[in-house]
N, C-alpha and C positions, 0 to 999 in steps of 0.2 A: 392733506397731510401726507407728506412724503417721508418714508422711512429710509434713512441712509444705510446702504449695505456696507458692511465691513469687508475690507479686502481680505481674501484668504492669504494665509502665510505661505509663501512660496517655498517648497521643499527643495533643497539642493542635495543631490546625491553625489558623493565623492567616491571615485574608484581608486582604491589604494593598491590594486593589483593582486589582492588575496583571492584565492578561489573559494574560501569558506567564510561565511559571515560570522561575526561574533554575536552569538545569541545569549550570552551570559546575563545580560541585563533584562531579558524578557521575563516577565512574571506570568504566572498562571500555567496552563498546560496540564499535563497528566501527572498530577501529584500522587495519585494512587499507585503509580508504578514504583515510586521511591519508597513507599511505605510497606510494600509487599502485600500479601493476602493473609486473611485469617482462616482460610479454608484448609482442611486437612489434605494431606498428599493423596489419600485414597480417592477423595472426591475430585480432585484435579485430574488424576489419572483416569477415572471413570468418564469424566467429561471429555477428555482428549480422545479416548478410544471410541466413545459414542459418535464424536464428530468424524473420526476416521472411517468408522463403519458406514456412516451415512453417506460419505463421499466416495466410497469404493466403487460402486456401480457406475456413477457418472465418469469417474476416472477411467474405468475400463472402456466405456463408450468412446471417450475422446481418444484414448490410445488406439482403439480399433479403427476409428475414422482416420487418424493419421497414418496408421499402417496400411489401410486400404488405398489411400491417396498415394503413398509411397510405392506400393506394388503396381498400381495403375500407371504411374509415371515411369517406373522402371521398365515395365513391359512395353510401354509406348516407345521409349528410347531404344530398347533392345531390338524391337522389330525394325526400326528405322535403320 
């Protein structure tokens, strides 16, 4: 018993020269962003600052690393 495979519909893409695609017909996505939040402002502010405090030390480490590389490269080219 052979099962006949159905041919897939060939999708044809048409370039109309626009740089942005029209996504108005797409459903789904992030509906919660349109509705807003029910959290009070104080809770949102507290969450924001806790995230900022948590990332402060890693940010300083990255800035220090970039500064060290900049100083090393500057000294290297200054000596030459």
